[in-house]
N, C-alpha and C positions, 0 to 999 in steps of 0.2 A: 660684063654680065656676072662675073663671080662676085664683084663688090655688091651689085644689086641683090643677088641671091643671099649673100651673107647678111646684108642689112634687113632683108625681108625676114630671114630666120630669126634674127635678134629681136625684131619687132614682135613677131608672133610669140616669142618666149617671154616677153615682158609680163610681169605679174599683174600689172594694171595698165590697160590700154583701150583706146576706142576700137570698136568693131568696124567692119566695112560699112554698116549702116550709119554708125557714128561719124565716120569720115565723110560720107556723102552728105550727112546732115550739116556738118561744119562747112563743107564746100557750098551748100545751098545758102548758108548764112552769109558767107563771103560774097557770093553772087548777088544776094539781095542788098548788101551794103554798097557794093559797087554801083548797082542800079539806082539806089537811093541817092548816092552822091552825084551820079551823073544827071539825074532828073530833078534833084532837090525835092524829093517826095517824102514828107514826114510820115505818112502811113507805112511806106515800105521800110523806113528807118525803124518804126515801132515794131513791125513784124519781125525784122531781122534781130532786134534786141530781145524780143520775147523768145524766139527760137534759140538764141544763144543762151538765155537764162535757163531754158528747159534742158539744154545740152549740159550745162554746168551742174544743174541740180541732179540730173541723172547720174553724173559722175560721182557726186557726193553720196547719193543713195546707194549706188552699186558698191562702192568701197565700204560703206557702213553695213551692208547686208551680211558680210562674212565676219565682221568684228565680234569678238567675244564668244565664238562658237568653239566647242570642244569636240574632239574626235576620238572614238573608241573602236579600234579595229577588231574584227572577228577573225579567228584562224581560217586560212584558206583550205577548203576541202580538197584533197588530192583528186586529180582527174587523169584520164588517159590522153596520150598525145593525139591531137586533132580535135579534142573536145574543148569548149571554152572554160577557162578558169575564172570562177566567180570571186571577185574581191569585194568584200562588203564590211560595213561597220555602222555604228550608230553615231549620229551627229546631233548635238543638242545645245542647250543653253540653260543657265541657272535662273534666268529672269529676263525681263525686258520685253521686246516686241516680237511679233511673228517675223520670220524670215522667209522670203519667197524665192522660188525657182533656184534652189541650191542643188547642185548635182555633183556626183563623184566622177572624176575623169582622169585621163592621162594626156600625153602629148598629142595623140591622134584622135581620141574619141571621148565621149562622155556618156554617163548613164542617164536614166530618167530623172528630170528635175523634180524636186519635192518641196513642199512648204513645211517649215519647222515652227510649230506653235510655241508660244511663250511657256517656259518651264516644262518643256517636253523634249523627247528625243525621237528621231526619225531614222529609219533604216535606209541607207543609201548603198547601191551596189553597181558594179560594172562588170561585164563579161569580156574577158581578154582572150584573143585567139592563141592557141598553142600549136606548135609544129613539132617540137622535139621533146624527148624525155629529159628529166633532170630537174634541177632547181630552177624555178621560174621567179626571177627577181623583178619587182616592179619598183623602180627608183623614182619615177616621175608622177607619182600619185598626187592629185590636187583636188581641192574643193573649187568648184567653178560657179560663178554667178554672173548673169547678164541682166539682172533686174535693176531698174525698171526699163522698159521700152527697147531693150536690146542694143542700146547705143554704146555701152561700155562693157568690158569684160574684166572681172577680177578673179585671179587664180591664187589660191593659198596653198602652199606646199604642205604635204603630209609626210609622215615617216614612211620609209620604204616597207613594202610587204613582200613576203616570200611564200611560194607554194611549191608543191611537188607534183611533177608530171610523170605518170607511170608510162612504161612502153605500151604502145598500142598492141593488144593481143592479136596474134595471127600465127599461122603455121599449120601444116597438114599432118605433122607427125602425131601418131596415136599416143594417148596417155600411157606412160610407163606402167608396167605391171607391178602389183604389190609384191613385196618380199618380206619374209619373216625377219624382223629386226627388233631389238629392244626399243620399244616406244614408251608411251606413258603406261603406267601400271593398270592392267585391266582386272586383276584378281585382288580381292580384298583379303589377303591371307597373311600378311606380315605386319610390320610395325606401322602404326598410323602416323602420318606425317603432317596432316592438317587438311584444310579445305582449299579448293580453288573454284573459280566460276565454271558453271556448266558450259560445255561446248557441244554443238551438234555432233552426234555419233557416240557420245559417252553412254555407257550402259546404264539403264534405269536403276539397276541394283546398286550402283555406286552413289546415287543421289542421297544426300543427307536431308531427310524430310524434316527433322527437328529444326535444322538451321533454316529451312525454307519456311517453316511455321513462324519463326521469329522475325523473318524479313520478307522482302518481295522478290528476291532473286534466287534462282536455283544454284545450289552448290554441290560439288561432288567430293567424296573422300579421296585423299591421296595416301597411298601405301608404299612402303619401301620393300620391294621384293615382288615375286611373281613374274610371270612371263609377259613379254611385250606382245603387241599385236602385229598386224600387217601395216607396212609403211611403204609409201612411194618415194623414191629418190629422183629428183629432177637434176640431172647432171649436165653441166655445160658441155662436156665432151661429147654427149650423145645428140647434140643439136646440130643440124646442118646450117651452112651459110656463114655470113660474116657476123661481126659482133652484134649489130642491131637486129639481124634476123634471129640470132640465138636468144637474145633478150626477149624479143617478141614471142618466140615459141615458148620460152620458160614462163612468161606471163600468162600465155594461153593455158598452159598446164596447171598453173596455180589456180586460176579461176575455175577450170573444169574440176580439179580435185576438191576445191572448196564446195562446189555445187553438189557433188555426190557424197560429201561427208568424209572423204578419205583423210588419212593422216599422211603428211608429206614433209620432206625436208629438201633443202636446196644446196647444191654444190656448185660453187663458182671458183674460178682461179683465185687462189690465195684467200678464199673465204667460204664459209658454209653456215647454214642455219639448221639447227637440230630439228628433228621431226616434231610436229604438233598439228593440231587442227583448230579450227575456229577463226573468227574474224580477225583476232589479233595476229595470228600466224599469217593470214592472207595479207594484211597490211604490212607486216614486217618483210615478207618476201617481195612484195611489189615495190616497197620503198628501197630495198636493197638493189633490186634490178634497175630502178630509176636512177640511182646514184652510182651505179657501177662505172668504174673507170679502169681501163686496161693498164696494168703496171708494165711499163717498158723494161725489158731486161738490159742491165748495164753491161 
């Protein structure tokens, strides 16, 4: 039984192989040939050879369907544990003929097939289930084609893709209270240091309207000096539970603080992130939580 299972697995992993329908098709051809030989019937001989020719032509067309295609992957957007991670990219060709029923897949599943027009690109995508936080490595990404007739399957290996899975936010602890700490400078009283992108919660008085008039994005003035504002610190030691429960609680606090426009920082064992606000701070904190690994004491 182990040998049969091993052979079956190797057969499924072949880059080019007949499908179940293709195998049944070939069995039907063999049965027709046996019948034709037994009865000496030329019409059955003709039918068997026609079906065999179709089977072989389908093999050639299937293998040709993926030849010459190029693949350009898009960065995987981060997701929370339990949500599907979307892997996508554009597949196309510089010339030639249309390609039919080309899909993006992995070892267990494949996305929606699409037709690729000549001298065109098409977006292909597949949603992969996630269960745990951390780096999500997709090593078995392939282009798949069963065109035409579904008698053969051709799989072309693609470079591995990697995404980040954030901890699923959960926890009942209340958002930590703000405390007066030096944060980003709120008062425009000292030396001008430059401009930075506007973040929700910045004072309108700090917006540089001249810079806004020259471009499309809001920017605020940065000054060296002045008093900091209120900041929330999300501390590992203040979270209950095991490591994963603490990471989930910290992720919940990060999302809540970002929603109400608070400025916040993160304290983890052997690591910390300075207080800030805005989408960039949210992504930094969630990524740090996703990649957190407990350092064992020697």
